[in-house]
C-alpha positions in Angstrom: -42.6 20.3 -41.8 -41.4 16.9 -43.0 -38.0 17.6 -41.8 -39.2 18.2 -38.2 -41.2 15.2 -38.3 -38.1 13.0 -39.4 -36.1 14.5 -36.5 -38.7 14.3 -33.6 -41.2 11.5 -34.5 -40.6 8.4 -32.3 -39.5 5.4 -34.2 -39.9 3.1 -31.0 -42.5 2.9 -28.3 -42.0 4.7 -25.0 -42.0 1.3 -23.3 -39.2 -0.2 -25.5 -37.2 3.1 -24.9 -37.5 2.7 -21.2 -36.9 -1.1 -21.3 -33.8 -0.6 -23.3 -32.4 2.1 -21.1 -33.3 0.0 -17.9 -31.5 -3.1 -19.2 -28.3 -1.2 -20.3 -28.3 0.9 -17.1 -28.5 -2.0 -14.8 -26.2 -4.3 -16.9 -23.5 -1.5 -17.1 -24.0 -0.6 -13.3 -23.3 -4.2 -12.3 -20.3 -4.6 -14.6 -18.6 -1.6 -13.1 -19.7 -2.7 -9.5 -18.2 -6.0 -10.0 -15.1 -4.6 -11.7 -14.1 -2.7 -8.4 -12.6 0.4 -7.5 -9.3 0.2 -9.4 -8.2 3.9 -9.2 -8.0 5.9 -6.0 -10.1 9.1 -6.2 -10.1 9.9 -9.8 -10.6 8.5 -13.3 -7.3 7.7 -14.9 -6.7 7.6 -18.7 -7.6 3.8 -18.9 -10.8 4.5 -17.2 -11.9 7.3 -19.6 -11.2 4.9 -22.6 -13.2 2.3 -21.0 -16.1 4.7 -20.3 -16.0 5.9 -24.0 -15.7 2.5 -25.5 -18.5 1.1 -23.3 -20.9 4.2 -24.3 -20.0 3.3 -28.0 -20.5 -0.3 -27.6 -23.8 0.1 -26.0 -25.2 3.0 -28.2 -27.0 0.7 -30.6 -28.5 -1.2 -27.8 -29.9 1.8 -26.2 -31.5 3.3 -29.4 -32.2 0.2 -31.4 -32.9 1.0 -35.1 -34.1 4.5 -34.4 -32.1 7.6 -34.7 -34.6 10.5 -33.8 -33.9 13.1 -31.1 -37.2 12.0 -29.2 -36.0 8.5 -29.1 -32.6 9.5 -27.7 -34.1 11.6 -25.2 -36.5 9.0 -24.0 -33.6 6.6 -23.5 -31.6 9.2 -21.8 -34.7 10.1 -19.5 -34.8 6.3 -18.5 -31.1 6.4 -17.6 -31.4 9.6 -15.6 -34.6 8.3 -14.0 -32.7 5.1 -12.7 -29.8 7.2 -11.5 -32.3 9.4 -9.6 -34.2 6.3 -8.1 -30.9 4.4 -7.1 -29.9 7.6 -5.4 -33.3 8.1 -3.5 -33.8 4.5 -2.7 -30.2 4.3 -1.1 -30.8 7.3 1.0 -34.4 6.1 2.2 -33.6 2.4 2.5 -30.0 1.9 3.8 -30.1 -1.8 3.0 -30.3 -0.7 -0.8 -27.2 1.3 -0.4 -25.4 -1.6 1.4 -26.2 -3.7 -1.7 -25.4 -1.3 -4.4 -22.2 0.5 -2.9 -19.1 -1.3 -1.9 -18.1 -1.1 1.7 -15.1 1.2 2.6 -11.7 -0.7 2.5 -9.1 -0.4 5.1 -5.6 0.3 3.4 -3.6 1.4 6.4 -4.0 0.6 10.1 -1.8 2.6 12.6 0.8 3.2 9.9 0.8 -0.5 8.5 -0.2 -1.2 5.0 -3.0 -3.7 4.8 -1.6 -5.6 1.8 -4.5 -8.0 1.5 -7.0 -5.2 1.0 -4.6 -3.4 -1.3 -4.3 -6.5 -3.5 -8.1 -6.9 -3.5 -8.4 -3.7 -5.2 -5.1 -3.8 -7.1 -3.8 -0.7 -5.4 0.0 -0.2 -5.7 2.0 1.2 -3.0 3.0 4.0 -5.4 -0.6 5.0 -5.9 -1.3 4.9 -2.2 1.6 7.1 -1.3 0.6 9.6 -4.0 -2.7 9.8 -2.3 -1.1 10.1 1.0 0.9 13.0 -0.2 -2.1 14.7 -1.8 -3.6 14.5 1.8 -0.5 16.2 3.3 0.9 12.9 4.6 4.7 12.1 3.9 5.1 9.1 5.9 3.1 6.0 6.8 3.7 6.5 10.5 1.6 9.7 10.4 -1.5 7.7 9.4 -3.8 6.1 11.9 -6.4 4.8 9.3 -6.6 5.3 5.5 -9.7 3.9 3.6 -10.6 3.4 0.1 -14.2 4.8 0.1 -17.0 3.5 -1.9 -16.7 6.3 -4.4 -13.0 5.4 -5.1 -11.6 8.3 -3.0 -9.2 7.8 -0.1 -9.9 9.2 3.2 -6.9 9.7 5.7 -7.1 10.0 9.6 -3.7 11.4 10.7 -2.1 10.4 14.0 -0.7 13.1 16.2 2.8 12.6 17.7 1.4 10.6 20.5 0.1 8.0 18.1 -3.5 9.2 18.7 -5.9 10.3 16.0 -6.1 14.0 15.6 -9.5 15.5 16.3 -11.3 12.5 17.0 -12.1 11.2 20.5 -11.6 7.6 21.5 -15.2 7.3 22.6 -16.7 8.1 19.1 -14.1 6.3 16.9 -15.1 3.2 15.3 -11.9 1.0 14.5 -14.0 -1.5 12.6 -13.2 -1.5 8.9 
C-alpha cells in the first residue's frame, strides 16, 4: 500500500498545481504568440525541437518539487482547462479571439507578392511557392489572393482566366486583408 501512496499522494496543493499550470500556460502562450507564425501550414523540424526544449525547460516549473502521478495529472488538468476556456471564450466573445489570435496576413494580391507582409512573418518566396504548389497553383498569376491564416496555414483564392476569383461573387468578397 505504501508504494501506491508514494505514486499517487499529492505533494503540493491543488491550488499550487493550478497556479503553476496557469502561469506556465499563459507565459508559453504569449511567447509563441509574440514569436509569430514562422512556418506556413505545418511544424518544421526546428519548430518540433523548440516545442521539445520548451516542454523540458518548463517541466520542473510545472511540477515543482513533486513527482507523483496525481500532481502531474493536476497540472495537466490545469493546462487542458485553460486550453478549453480559451477556445470557448474566443467562440462566445469574438473580442477575446481578436486579442488572442493573430489576424490573417495577405501574402499575394492579384498575382503580386506582398513583400512587406512576407518579411513581417519571415516567409520566403521558396516557402510560399511550395505552399502554392500544394494548393494546385503553379504560377503567381493564377492567384487572386493568398493569406497566411492565424493557424499558420495558407489559404489560396485562385483567379479564373479572366482574372476573377473562381466561385466567389464580387458582391460577397471582401478585399480587405
